[in-house]
MIDRENTI-851908 format. One line per field, with one value per residue: residue number from 1; residue in three letters; x, y, z of N, C-alpha, C in turn. Coordinates in Angstrom, 1 decimal. Last residue first. Example, Ala and Ser with C-alpha at 12.3 -4.5 7.8 and 13.67 -1.06 7.14 Angstrom:
# MIDRENTI-851908
milum <- c(2  1) .
marse <- c(SER  ALA) .
n.X <- c(12.8  13.2) .
n.Y <- c(-2.2  -5.7) .
n.Z <- c(7.1  7.8) .
ca.X <- c(13.7  12.3) .
ca.Y <- c(-1.1  -4.5) .
ca.Z <- c(7.1  7.8) .
c.X <- c(12.9  13.2) .
c.Y <- c(0.0  -3.3) .
c.Z <- c(7.9  7.8) .
This chain:
# MIDRENTI-851908
milum <- c(274  273  272  271  270  269  268  267  266  265  264  263  262  261  260  259  258  257  256  255  254  253  252  251  250  249  248  247  246  245  244  243  242  241  240  239  238  237  236  235  234  233  232  231  230  229  228  227  226  225  224  223  222  221  220  219  218  217  216  215  214  213  212  211  210  209  208  207  206  205  204  203  202  201  200  199  198  197  196  195  194  193  192  191  190  189  188  187  186  185  184  183  182  181  180  179  178  177  176  175  174  173  172  171  170  169  168  167  166  165  164  163  162  161  160  159  158  157  156  155  154  153  152  151  150  149  148  147  146  145  144  143  142  141  140  139  138  137  136  135  134  133  132  131  130  129  128  127  126  125  124  123  122  121  120  119  118  117  116  115  114  113  112  111  110  109  108  107  106  105  104  103  102  101  100  99  98  97  96  95  94  93  92  91  90  89  88  87  86  85  84  83  82  81  80  79  78  77  76  75  74  73  72  71  70  69  68  67  66  65  64  63  62  61  60  59  58  57  56  55  54  53  52  51  50  49  48  47  46  45  44  43  42  41  40  39  38  37  36  35  34  33  32  31  30  29  28  27  26  25  24  23  22  21  20  19  18  17  16  15  14  13  12  11  10  9  8  7  6  5  4  3  2  1) .
marse <- c(GLN  GLU  ASN  LEU  ASP  LYS  ASP  TYR  ASN  LEU  HIS  LYS  ILE  LYS  LEU  ASP  ASN  ILE  PRO  ILE  ALA  SER  LEU  ALA  LYS  SER  ASP  ALA  GLU  ASN  LEU  TYR  LEU  ALA  ILE  TYR  GLN  SER  ILE  HIS  PRO  LYS  GLU  LEU  GLY  ARG  LYS  VAL  LYS  LEU  TYR  ASN  THR  PHE  ASP  GLU  GLU  PHE  TRP  ASP  PHE  ILE  LYS  SER  LEU  TYR  LEU  THR  HIS  ASN  ALA  ALA  ASP  PHE  LYS  VAL  ASN  ASN  PRO  ASN  ASN  ILE  PHE  LYS  ARG  ALA  ALA  ASP  GLU  LEU  GLU  GLU  GLU  THR  LYS  ASP  GLN  ALA  ILE  VAL  GLY  LYS  ARG  VAL  PRO  PRO  CYS  SER  ASN  ALA  GLY  CYS  ASN  ILE  TYR  PHE  HIS  ILE  ARG  PRO  ASP  LEU  PHE  GLN  LYS  ARG  ILE  ILE  GLU  HIS  GLU  LEU  HIS  ASN  LEU  SER  ILE  LYS  ARG  GLY  GLY  LEU  VAL  ILE  ASP  LYS  ASN  LYS  PHE  TYR  GLY  LEU  LYS  SER  TRP  LEU  VAL  HIS  LYS  ASP  PRO  TYR  ALA  ASP  ALA  ALA  PHE  TYR  LEU  VAL  LEU  ALA  ASN  TYR  ALA  THR  LEU  TYR  TYR  ARG  LYS  LYS  GLU  GLU  GLN  SER  ALA  PHE  LEU  GLU  PRO  ASN  ASN  GLU  PRO  SER  PHE  LYS  ALA  LEU  LEU  ASP  ILE  PHE  THR  ARG  LEU  THR  SER  LEU  ASN  ALA  LYS  LEU  GLY  LYS  TYR  ASP  VAL  GLN  GLY  ARG  GLU  ASN  VAL  TYR  THR  ARG  THR  VAL  GLN  ASP  TYR  VAL  GLU  TYR  SER  PHE  THR  LYS  THR  LYS  GLU  GLU  VAL  ILE  ASN  THR  THR  ALA  SER  PHE  TYR  THR  VAL  LYS  MET  ALA  PHE  ALA  LEU  SER  ILE  LEU  LEU  PHE  LEU  SER  PHE  VAL  LYS  LYS  LYS  MET) .
n.X <- c(-1.7  -4.6  -6.6  -9.9  -12.5  -13.8  -13.7  -16.0  -16.6  -16.3  -18.6  -18.5  -19.4  -19.1  -19.0  -20.1  -19.5  -16.8  -15.5  -12.4  -9.7  -8.9  -8.6  -6.5  -4.5  -4.5  -3.6  -0.9  0.2  -1.6  -2.9  -2.8  -4.6  -6.9  -8.2  -9.1  -10.9  -12.9  -14.3  -14.2  -14.9  -15.4  -13.0  -9.7  -7.3  -5.8  -6.4  -9.3  -10.3  -8.9  -9.6  -12.3  -12.2  -11.2  -13.1  -15.4  -15.1  -15.0  -16.6  -15.6  -13.0  -13.4  -14.3  -12.5  -14.1  -14.2  -15.5  -16.3  -16.5  -16.1  -13.4  -12.1  -12.4  -10.2  -10.1  -8.7  -8.2  -7.1  -5.2  -3.3  -3.0  -3.7  -1.6  0.7  0.2  -0.1  2.5  4.1  3.1  3.8  6.6  7.1  6.1  7.8  10.5  11.5  12.5  10.6  8.0  9.1  8.3  6.0  2.6  -0.4  -2.4  -5.6  -8.3  -9.2  -8.7  -8.3  -7.0  -6.8  -4.1  -3.1  -2.6  -4.5  -5.5  -3.7  -4.3  -5.8  -5.3  -5.8  -4.8  -6.9  -8.9  -7.6  -6.4  -8.5  -11.1  -10.7  -8.6  -9.1  -11.8  -11.5  -10.0  -10.5  -8.6  -6.9  -3.6  -1.0  -0.1  -2.9  -4.7  -8.0  -10.8  -13.1  -15.3  -14.7  -12.9  -13.6  -17.2  -19.8  -20.0  -16.6  -14.1  -12.3  -13.0  -12.7  -11.1  -9.5  -7.0  -6.5  -6.3  -3.7  -3.8  -5.6  -4.3  -1.8  -2.7  -3.9  -1.6  -0.1  -1.7  -1.8  0.9  1.5  -0.1  1.0  3.8  3.5  2.3  4.4  6.2  4.9  4.8  7.6  8.3  8.1  9.2  7.8  5.4  4.2  1.5  0.9  2.4  3.2  4.0  2.6  1.5  3.6  4.9  3.1  3.4  6.0  5.6  3.9  5.6  6.6  4.4  3.9  4.7  2.5  1.3  3.0  2.3  -0.4  -0.3  1.5  -0.3  0.5  1.8  3.3  5.6  4.5  5.3  7.0  9.4  8.8  7.2  9.1  10.9  9.3  8.5  11.0  11.8  10.8  11.0  11.5  12.7  12.7  13.5  16.2  16.7  16.1  18.3  20.4  19.9  20.2  23.0  24.0  23.1  24.4  27.1  27.0  26.5  28.9  30.8  30.1  30.5  33.3  34.1  33.2  34.8  37.3  37.1  36.8  39.3  40.8  39.9  40.7  43.5  43.9  43.2  45.3) .
n.Y <- c(5.1  4.3  3.5  4.4  1.9  -0.3  -3.6  -6.0  -9.2  -12.2  -14.6  -18.1  -21.2  -24.6  -27.7  -29.8  -29.5  -30.1  -32.3  -31.8  -31.8  -29.2  -28.6  -30.1  -29.0  -26.4  -26.7  -27.6  -25.4  -22.3  -21.4  -21.3  -23.1  -22.8  -20.7  -22.0  -23.7  -22.0  -21.2  -23.7  -24.7  -26.9  -27.6  -26.4  -25.4  -23.4  -21.2  -21.2  -21.9  -20.3  -17.8  -17.8  -17.6  -15.0  -13.4  -14.0  -12.7  -10.1  -10.0  -12.2  -11.7  -9.3  -10.0  -12.8  -15.8  -18.8  -21.9  -24.8  -27.3  -27.4  -28.1  -26.1  -23.1  -20.7  -17.4  -14.6  -12.1  -12.3  -14.3  -14.6  -16.1  -14.4  -12.5  -14.1  -15.0  -12.6  -11.5  -13.4  -13.2  -10.5  -10.7  -12.4  -10.8  -8.6  -8.3  -6.6  -4.3  -4.4  -2.4  -0.2  0.2  -1.6  -1.9  -1.6  -4.6  -5.0  -3.6  -3.0  -0.3  1.4  2.1  0.2  -1.2  -4.2  -6.9  -8.7  -8.3  -9.5  -12.1  -12.6  -11.4  -10.2  -7.9  -6.3  -6.3  -5.2  -2.8  -1.6  -1.7  -1.6  0.3  2.5  3.1  3.9  6.2  7.5  9.5  11.0  10.6  11.1  9.0  9.4  11.2  11.1  12.6  11.2  9.4  6.8  7.1  9.2  9.4  10.0  8.3  7.5  6.5  8.7  10.5  10.2  11.6  14.6  15.8  14.4  14.8  14.0  11.3  10.3  10.9  9.5  6.8  6.5  6.8  4.6  2.5  2.9  2.7  0.1  -1.2  -0.1  -1.1  -3.9  -4.3  -3.6  -5.6  -7.9  -7.5  -5.3  -2.6  0.2  2.0  1.8  3.0  5.6  5.6  3.2  3.0  6.5  9.8  11.9  11.1  10.0  12.4  13.4  11.6  12.3  14.8  14.2  13.3  15.9  17.3  16.4  16.6  16.6  14.2  12.4  12.9  12.0  9.4  6.8  3.8  0.3  -2.1  -2.9  -1.4  1.8  4.4  6.6  5.6  3.9  5.4  7.3  5.8  4.8  7.1  7.9  5.8  5.0  6.9  7.7  10.5  13.1  14.6  14.4  15.9  18.4  18.7  18.6  20.8  22.8  22.6  23.3  25.9  27.1  26.8  28.2  30.8  31.1  31.1  33.4  35.3  35.1  35.8  38.5  39.5  39.2  40.9  43.4  43.6  43.7  46.0  47.9  47.5  48.4  51.0  51.9) .
n.Z <- c(17.2  15.2  13.2  14.0  14.0  13.1  13.6  13.0  14.5  12.5  11.3  10.9  9.6  10.4  8.7  7.4  4.8  4.8  7.3  8.7  7.9  7.8  10.5  11.1  9.5  10.5  13.1  12.6  11.0  10.7  7.5  4.8  3.7  5.2  3.9  1.6  2.7  3.6  1.3  -1.2  -4.7  -6.6  -8.0  -7.8  -8.9  -8.1  -9.7  -9.9  -7.3  -5.6  -6.7  -6.1  -3.3  -3.0  -4.3  -2.9  -0.4  0.5  2.8  4.2  4.7  6.2  8.6  9.8  11.2  12.8  12.4  14.1  15.5  18.1  18.2  16.8  16.1  15.0  13.9  12.5  13.6  16.1  15.9  13.0  10.8  8.8  8.8  8.3  5.7  4.3  4.5  3.3  0.7  0.2  0.2  -2.0  -4.1  -4.0  -4.6  -6.5  -4.0  -0.9  0.2  2.9  6.4  8.2  7.2  9.0  9.3  7.8  9.9  12.4  12.7  9.5  7.1  5.3  3.5  1.8  2.7  2.5  0.0  -1.6  -1.9  -4.2  -7.2  -9.7  -11.0  -11.9  -9.9  -7.6  -8.6  -10.3  -9.2  -6.4  -5.7  -7.4  -6.8  -4.1  -4.5  -7.9  -10.3  -12.8  -14.0  -13.5  -11.9  -10.1  -7.7  -6.2  -4.6  -2.5  -2.3  -1.6  0.6  2.3  3.0  3.8  5.9  7.1  6.9  6.8  8.8  11.6  13.2  13.4  14.0  10.6  7.9  7.4  8.1  6.2  3.8  4.1  4.3  1.8  0.2  0.9  0.2  -2.7  -3.4  -2.8  -4.7  -7.1  -7.0  -6.9  -9.4  -11.0  -10.2  -11.2  -13.9  -14.9  -15.3  -14.6  -16.3  -18.7  -18.3  -17.4  -17.4  -16.0  -13.7  -13.0  -11.8  -10.6  -8.3  -7.0  -6.3  -4.5  -2.5  -1.7  -0.7  1.5  3.4  4.1  5.0  7.5  10.1  11.6  10.9  12.3  15.0  14.8  14.0  14.2  13.7  13.9  13.6  15.7  15.6  14.2  12.0  11.6  10.4  8.5  6.9  5.9  4.5  2.4  1.2  0.2  -1.6  -4.0  -7.0  -10.4  -12.2  -13.0  -11.0  -11.2  -13.5  -12.5  -10.7  -12.5  -14.1  -12.2  -11.8  -14.3  -14.4  -12.3  -13.2  -15.6  -14.6  -13.1  -15.1  -16.5  -14.6  -14.3  -16.9  -16.9  -14.9  -16.1  -18.3  -17.2  -16.0  -18.3  -19.5  -17.5  -17.7  -20.4  -20.2  -18.5) .
ca.X <- c(-0.9  -3.6  -5.5  -8.7  -11.8  -13.5  -13.4  -14.9  -16.9  -16.0  -17.7  -19.1  -18.6  -19.9  -18.3  -20.2  -20.9  -17.2  -16.3  -13.8  -10.3  -9.1  -9.7  -7.7  -4.8  -4.7  -5.0  -1.9  0.1  -0.5  -3.1  -1.9  -3.3  -6.1  -7.6  -8.1  -9.8  -12.1  -13.4  -14.8  -14.0  -16.4  -14.2  -10.9  -8.1  -5.7  -5.0  -8.4  -10.8  -8.9  -8.2  -11.9  -12.7  -10.5  -11.7  -15.3  -15.1  -14.2  -16.7  -17.0  -13.3  -12.7  -15.3  -12.6  -13.3  -14.5  -14.4  -16.6  -16.5  -17.5  -14.4  -12.2  -12.9  -10.7  -10.2  -9.1  -8.7  -8.0  -6.6  -3.6  -2.6  -4.5  -3.0  0.6  0.4  -1.2  1.3  4.3  3.0  2.4  5.9  7.5  5.5  6.4  10.1  11.4  12.3  11.8  8.3  8.5  9.2  7.1  3.9  0.5  -1.5  -4.3  -7.6  -9.4  -8.0  -9.1  -7.0  -7.9  -4.6  -3.6  -1.5  -3.7  -6.4  -3.6  -3.3  -6.5  -4.5  -6.5  -3.9  -5.7  -9.2  -8.3  -5.7  -7.1  -10.9  -11.6  -8.7  -7.8  -11.4  -12.3  -9.4  -10.8  -9.5  -7.7  -5.0  -1.7  0.4  -1.8  -4.1  -6.5  -10.0  -11.9  -15.5  -15.5  -12.7  -12.6  -15.8  -19.2  -20.9  -17.9  -15.2  -12.2  -13.2  -13.8  -10.7  -10.8  -7.5  -6.3  -7.6  -4.1  -3.0  -5.9  -5.6  -1.8  -1.9  -4.7  -2.7  0.5  -1.4  -3.0  0.2  2.2  -0.3  -0.4  3.4  4.2  1.6  3.2  6.6  5.2  3.6  7.0  8.2  7.4  9.7  9.2  5.5  5.6  2.1  0.2  2.6  2.5  4.4  3.4  0.6  2.6  5.5  3.3  2.1  5.8  6.5  3.3  4.8  7.5  5.0  3.1  5.7  3.4  0.7  3.0  3.6  -0.1  -0.8  1.5  0.4  -0.3  1.2  1.9  5.7  5.1  4.5  5.7  9.4  9.8  6.6  7.9  11.3  10.0  7.5  10.3  12.6  10.0  11.6  10.5  12.9  12.4  12.1  15.6  17.0  15.3  16.9  20.3  19.9  18.9  22.0  24.3  22.7  22.9  26.6  27.4  25.6  27.6  30.9  30.0  29.2  32.5  34.4  32.7  33.3  37.0  37.3  35.7  38.1  41.0  39.8  39.3  42.8  44.3  42.4  43.9) .
ca.Y <- c(4.6  5.2  2.6  4.8  3.0  0.7  -2.4  -5.2  -7.7  -11.3  -13.5  -16.9  -20.0  -23.4  -26.6  -29.8  -29.4  -28.7  -32.1  -31.6  -33.1  -29.9  -27.9  -30.3  -30.4  -26.6  -26.3  -28.4  -26.8  -23.2  -21.6  -20.5  -22.9  -23.9  -20.5  -20.9  -24.3  -22.7  -20.3  -23.2  -24.2  -26.2  -27.3  -26.9  -26.5  -24.7  -21.5  -21.0  -22.5  -21.7  -18.2  -17.8  -18.9  -16.2  -13.3  -14.4  -14.2  -10.5  -9.0  -12.2  -12.9  -9.3  -9.6  -11.4  -15.1  -17.4  -21.1  -23.4  -27.2  -27.1  -28.9  -27.5  -23.9  -22.0  -18.3  -16.0  -12.2  -11.2  -14.6  -13.7  -16.7  -15.6  -12.1  -13.4  -16.0  -13.6  -10.8  -13.2  -14.4  -10.9  -9.8  -12.8  -12.1  -8.4  -9.1  -8.0  -4.6  -4.4  -3.7  -0.5  0.1  -0.7  -2.5  -0.9  -3.6  -5.5  -3.7  -4.4  -1.2  1.0  3.1  1.1  -0.8  -2.8  -5.9  -8.7  -8.0  -8.0  -11.7  -12.3  -12.0  -11.4  -8.9  -6.5  -6.9  -6.5  -3.8  -1.8  -1.7  -2.6  -1.0  1.9  2.7  2.7  5.1  7.4  8.4  11.2  10.1  12.1  9.1  8.5  11.2  10.9  12.3  12.0  10.8  7.0  6.0  9.5  9.1  10.8  8.1  8.2  5.6  7.6  10.9  9.5  10.2  14.0  14.7  14.2  15.1  15.4  12.3  10.2  11.5  10.9  7.4  6.4  7.8  5.9  2.7  2.8  4.0  1.2  -1.5  0.2  0.4  -3.1  -4.6  -2.9  -4.2  -7.8  -7.5  -6.6  -3.5  -0.8  2.0  1.3  1.5  5.3  6.6  3.5  2.0  5.3  8.5  12.1  11.8  9.1  11.4  14.1  11.6  10.9  14.6  14.9  12.3  14.8  17.7  15.8  16.5  17.7  15.4  12.4  13.1  13.4  10.4  8.1  5.0  1.5  -1.5  -3.5  -2.8  0.9  3.2  6.8  6.7  3.4  4.3  7.8  6.5  3.9  6.3  8.8  6.1  4.7  6.3  7.3  9.2  12.1  14.6  13.7  14.5  17.9  18.7  17.6  19.5  22.6  22.4  22.0  25.0  27.0  26.2  26.8  30.2  31.1  30.0  32.1  35.1  34.8  34.5  37.5  39.5  38.6  39.4  42.8  43.6  42.6  44.8  47.7  47.2  47.0  50.1  52.0) .
ca.Z <- c(18.3  15.7  13.7  13.4  14.7  12.1  14.3  12.3  14.4  13.6  11.0  11.6  9.4  10.5  9.2  8.9  5.2  4.6  6.1  8.9  8.2  6.5  9.7  11.8  9.4  9.1  12.9  13.4  10.5  11.3  9.0  5.6  3.0  5.5  5.2  1.5  2.0  4.6  2.0  0.0  -3.6  -5.8  -8.7  -7.0  -9.6  -7.3  -9.4  -11.1  -8.6  -5.4  -6.7  -7.5  -3.9  -2.4  -4.6  -4.3  -0.5  -0.7  1.7  3.8  4.0  4.9  7.6  9.6  10.2  12.9  11.9  13.8  14.0  17.7  19.0  16.3  17.2  14.6  15.1  12.3  12.3  15.9  16.4  14.1  12.1  9.0  9.0  9.6  6.8  4.3  5.0  4.7  1.3  0.2  1.1  -0.6  -3.8  -3.8  -3.4  -6.8  -5.4  -1.7  -0.4  1.6  5.2  8.3  7.4  8.1  9.8  8.0  8.6  11.9  13.5  10.6  8.2  5.1  4.8  1.7  2.7  3.7  1.1  -1.5  -0.8  -2.9  -6.1  -9.3  -10.5  -12.7  -11.3  -7.6  -7.8  -10.7  -10.6  -7.0  -5.1  -7.3  -8.2  -4.5  -3.8  -6.4  -9.9  -11.6  -14.1  -14.3  -13.3  -10.3  -9.0  -6.1  -5.8  -2.6  -2.7  -2.8  -0.4  1.3  3.2  2.7  4.8  7.2  7.0  5.9  7.4  10.9  13.0  12.9  14.8  12.1  8.6  7.0  8.8  7.6  4.0  3.9  5.4  3.0  0.1  1.1  1.6  -1.9  -3.6  -2.0  -3.3  -6.7  -7.1  -5.8  -8.1  -11.1  -10.0  -9.7  -13.1  -14.6  -16.4  -13.9  -14.9  -18.6  -18.2  -17.5  -18.2  -17.2  -14.7  -12.8  -12.4  -11.8  -9.3  -7.5  -7.3  -5.7  -3.1  -2.4  -1.8  0.3  2.7  3.6  3.7  6.4  9.1  11.8  10.5  10.8  14.5  15.3  13.1  15.0  13.1  14.3  12.4  15.6  15.3  15.2  12.2  12.2  11.5  9.5  7.6  6.7  5.7  3.3  1.8  1.1  -0.5  -2.8  -5.9  -9.3  -11.6  -14.0  -11.2  -10.1  -13.6  -13.6  -10.2  -11.4  -14.7  -12.8  -10.7  -13.7  -15.4  -12.2  -12.0  -15.7  -15.5  -12.4  -14.1  -17.2  -15.1  -13.2  -16.4  -17.9  -14.8  -14.8  -18.5  -18.0  -15.1  -17.3  -20.2  -17.8  -16.5  -20.0  -21.1  -18.1) .
c.X <- c(-1.6  -2.9  -4.3  -7.5  -10.4  -12.8  -12.9  -14.8  -15.7  -16.4  -17.5  -18.0  -19.3  -18.9  -19.2  -19.6  -21.1  -18.7  -16.9  -14.5  -11.8  -9.8  -10.0  -8.9  -6.2  -5.2  -5.4  -3.3  -0.9  -0.8  -1.9  -1.9  -2.3  -4.7  -6.6  -7.4  -8.7  -10.8  -12.4  -13.8  -14.8  -15.6  -15.3  -12.2  -9.2  -6.5  -4.8  -7.0  -9.8  -9.3  -8.1  -10.4  -12.3  -10.9  -10.9  -13.8  -14.8  -14.1  -16.1  -17.2  -14.8  -13.0  -14.7  -13.6  -13.5  -13.5  -14.8  -15.4  -16.9  -17.6  -15.9  -13.3  -13.1  -11.1  -10.8  -9.0  -9.3  -8.7  -7.6  -5.0  -2.7  -4.2  -3.8  -0.9  0.2  -1.0  0.1  3.1  3.1  2.2  4.4  6.7  5.8  5.7  8.6  11.1  12.4  11.6  9.6  8.8  8.4  8.0  5.0  1.9  -0.7  -3.4  -6.2  -8.8  -8.1  -8.3  -7.8  -8.0  -5.6  -4.3  -2.1  -2.6  -5.7  -4.5  -3.3  -5.6  -5.1  -5.8  -4.5  -4.9  -7.9  -8.5  -6.4  -6.5  -9.5  -11.4  -9.5  -7.9  -10.0  -12.0  -10.2  -10.0  -9.9  -8.7  -5.8  -3.2  -0.4  -1.4  -2.9  -6.0  -8.6  -11.1  -14.3  -15.4  -13.5  -12.5  -14.9  -17.6  -20.4  -18.7  -16.6  -13.4  -13.1  -13.9  -11.7  -10.4  -8.9  -6.3  -7.5  -5.4  -3.4  -5.1  -5.9  -3.2  -2.0  -4.0  -3.6  -0.6  -0.9  -2.7  -1.1  1.4  0.3  -0.6  2.0  3.8  2.2  2.4  5.3  5.5  3.8  5.6  7.5  7.2  9.1  9.8  6.9  5.9  3.6  0.9  1.9  2.8  3.5  3.7  1.3  1.7  4.5  4.0  2.2  4.4  6.3  4.3  4.2  6.7  6.0  3.7  5.1  4.5  1.7  2.4  3.7  1.3  -0.5  1.1  0.3  0.5  0.3  1.2  4.3  5.1  5.2  4.8  8.1  9.8  7.5  7.3  10.2  10.4  8.1  9.3  11.8  10.6  10.6  11.2  11.8  12.5  11.7  14.1  16.3  15.5  15.9  18.9  19.8  18.8  20.6  23.3  22.8  22.4  25.1  26.9  25.8  26.5  29.5  30.0  29.0  31.0  33.5  32.9  32.7  35.5  37.0  35.8  36.9  39.8  39.9  39.0  41.3  43.6  42.6  43.0) .
c.Y <- c(5.2  4.6  3.5  4.0  3.2  2.0  -1.3  -3.9  -7.0  -9.9  -12.6  -15.8  -18.8  -22.2  -25.3  -28.6  -29.3  -28.5  -30.7  -31.5  -33.0  -31.2  -28.7  -29.7  -30.7  -28.1  -26.5  -28.0  -27.6  -24.6  -22.5  -20.7  -22.2  -23.8  -21.6  -20.7  -23.3  -23.3  -20.9  -22.3  -23.6  -25.7  -26.6  -26.5  -27.1  -25.8  -22.9  -21.5  -22.4  -22.5  -19.7  -18.2  -19.0  -17.5  -14.5  -14.4  -14.7  -12.0  -9.4  -11.2  -13.0  -10.5  -9.5  -11.1  -13.6  -16.6  -19.6  -22.6  -25.8  -26.9  -28.7  -28.3  -25.3  -22.8  -19.6  -16.8  -13.6  -11.3  -13.5  -14.0  -15.8  -16.3  -13.3  -13.0  -15.3  -14.5  -11.7  -12.5  -14.3  -12.2  -10.2  -12.0  -12.6  -9.7  -9.0  -8.9  -6.1  -4.8  -3.5  -1.9  -0.2  -0.9  -1.5  -1.5  -2.9  -4.3  -4.4  -4.6  -2.7  -0.1  2.7  2.1  0.3  -2.5  -4.4  -7.7  -8.1  -7.6  -10.2  -11.9  -11.6  -12.1  -10.2  -7.6  -7.1  -7.1  -5.2  -3.0  -2.0  -2.7  -2.0  0.5  2.0  2.2  3.8  6.2  8.5  10.1  10.3  11.7  10.1  8.6  10.3  11.0  12.0  11.6  11.7  8.5  6.2  8.3  9.3  10.6  8.9  8.0  6.2  6.8  9.8  9.8  9.4  12.6  14.2  15.6  15.1  15.8  13.7  11.2  11.4  11.5  9.0  7.1  7.7  7.0  4.1  3.1  4.0  2.5  -0.4  -0.1  0.6  -1.7  -3.9  -3.1  -3.3  -6.3  -7.3  -6.5  -4.8  -2.0  0.9  1.3  1.0  3.8  6.4  4.5  2.3  4.2  7.4  10.8  12.0  9.8  10.5  13.3  12.4  10.9  13.3  14.8  12.9  13.8  16.7  16.2  16.0  17.7  16.6  13.7  13.2  13.8  11.8  9.2  6.1  2.7  -0.3  -2.9  -3.5  -0.5  2.3  5.6  6.7  4.4  3.8  6.6  6.9  4.6  5.3  7.9  6.9  5.1  6.1  6.6  9.0  10.7  13.6  13.6  13.7  16.4  18.1  17.5  18.4  21.3  22.1  21.6  23.5  26.0  26.0  26.1  28.6  30.4  29.9  30.9  33.7  34.5  34.1  36.1  38.5  38.4  38.7  41.3  43.0  42.4  43.6  46.4  47.0  46.6  48.7  51.0) .
c.Z <- c(19.6  16.9  14.2  14.0  14.0  12.7  13.3  13.0  13.8  13.4  12.2  11.4  10.1  10.3  9.2  9.5  6.7  5.0  6.0  7.6  8.5  6.7  8.4  11.0  10.0  8.9  11.4  13.1  11.3  11.1  9.5  7.1  3.9  4.8  5.6  2.8  1.8  4.0  3.0  0.7  -2.4  -4.5  -7.9  -7.7  -8.8  -7.9  -8.8  -10.9  -9.7  -6.7  -6.5  -7.6  -5.4  -3.1  -4.2  -4.8  -1.9  -0.9  0.4  2.6  3.6  4.1  6.2  8.5  10.2  12.0  12.0  13.5  13.5  16.2  18.5  16.9  16.7  15.9  14.6  13.6  11.9  14.5  16.3  14.6  13.3  10.3  9.4  9.9  8.2  5.5  5.2  5.3  2.9  0.9  1.3  0.4  -2.4  -3.4  -3.1  -5.6  -5.6  -3.1  -1.2  1.1  4.0  7.0  7.3  8.3  8.8  8.5  8.9  10.5  13.0  11.4  9.4  6.3  4.6  3.0  2.6  3.8  2.5  -0.4  -0.6  -1.8  -4.8  -8.2  -10.0  -12.3  -12.1  -9.0  -7.9  -9.9  -11.1  -8.5  -6.0  -6.8  -8.2  -5.9  -4.1  -5.8  -8.4  -11.4  -12.8  -14.5  -14.1  -11.7  -9.1  -7.6  -5.5  -3.8  -2.7  -3.3  -1.7  0.2  2.0  2.8  3.5  5.9  7.2  5.8  6.5  9.4  12.2  12.6  14.5  12.8  10.1  7.7  8.6  8.4  5.5  4.2  5.3  4.2  1.3  1.1  1.8  -0.4  -2.7  -2.2  -2.4  -5.3  -6.6  -5.8  -7.0  -9.8  -10.1  -9.4  -11.6  -13.8  -16.1  -14.9  -14.1  -17.2  -18.1  -17.4  -18.3  -18.0  -16.0  -13.8  -12.0  -12.5  -10.6  -8.5  -7.8  -6.8  -4.5  -3.1  -2.5  -0.9  1.4  2.8  3.2  5.0  7.8  10.8  10.6  10.3  13.0  14.8  13.5  14.1  14.1  14.0  12.7  14.4  15.1  14.8  13.2  12.4  12.3  10.7  8.7  7.5  6.6  4.6  2.8  1.9  0.6  -1.5  -4.7  -8.2  -10.6  -13.5  -12.3  -10.3  -12.4  -13.7  -11.2  -10.9  -13.7  -13.4  -11.2  -12.6  -14.9  -13.3  -11.9  -14.4  -15.6  -13.3  -13.4  -16.2  -15.7  -13.6  -15.3  -17.5  -15.7  -14.6  -17.2  -18.2  -15.9  -16.4  -19.2  -18.5  -16.7  -18.7  -20.7  -18.9) .
């Protein structure tokens, strides 16, 4: 009888030990995952809910918003400020902040849908909605103007970050691949400038029609020409010529700047929905 009791006790002890080991191992796996930063969820979300024109299926995204929320929670936990070892290069820092901006705009717009005006209203989310990056509470405006623009001094960011409006740069499907931020921004700049919805060149009338983005952030573009290209008195048309198709670029560059007229296109602030 004692032998049977001892055997039963031994079996229970072994089972308990195995259970403890299992839960310990599972806990370690979960904890290990929370120690890492990944763009995988954002990549999947944009490939699922963004079409080839950069328009968003906000209704569908809202129905599965918890998925995107997991990425927003990662952004709240990790950033180049509190985990610099995860974002060692300037390129990877830029990749993080550009993706964070677009992900947060997507999340806010989908969360508010079918209300289509929360982003651009007078009490809109750019100024008045708190976001958290790496434990630091800021606003979308602070992220754009105080971090992305000031830290990187790269005007191409204006062709990648999306503000939820039809006249913004399109949301790009997928995430920027590791070490490919420069290539992605070059591609975004070329596509934006060669889209007639954003840039139109009337050579006969010496007129360049530009997106309001080139008006709002003209200093970013001309400073780049001055600092990076060595132009003493840069003009916005000289930046356009860098990316415009070859024939139009040559024709634009041949016109004296004093003879060139700049006009800005209307900016469509309606929600960029499918």
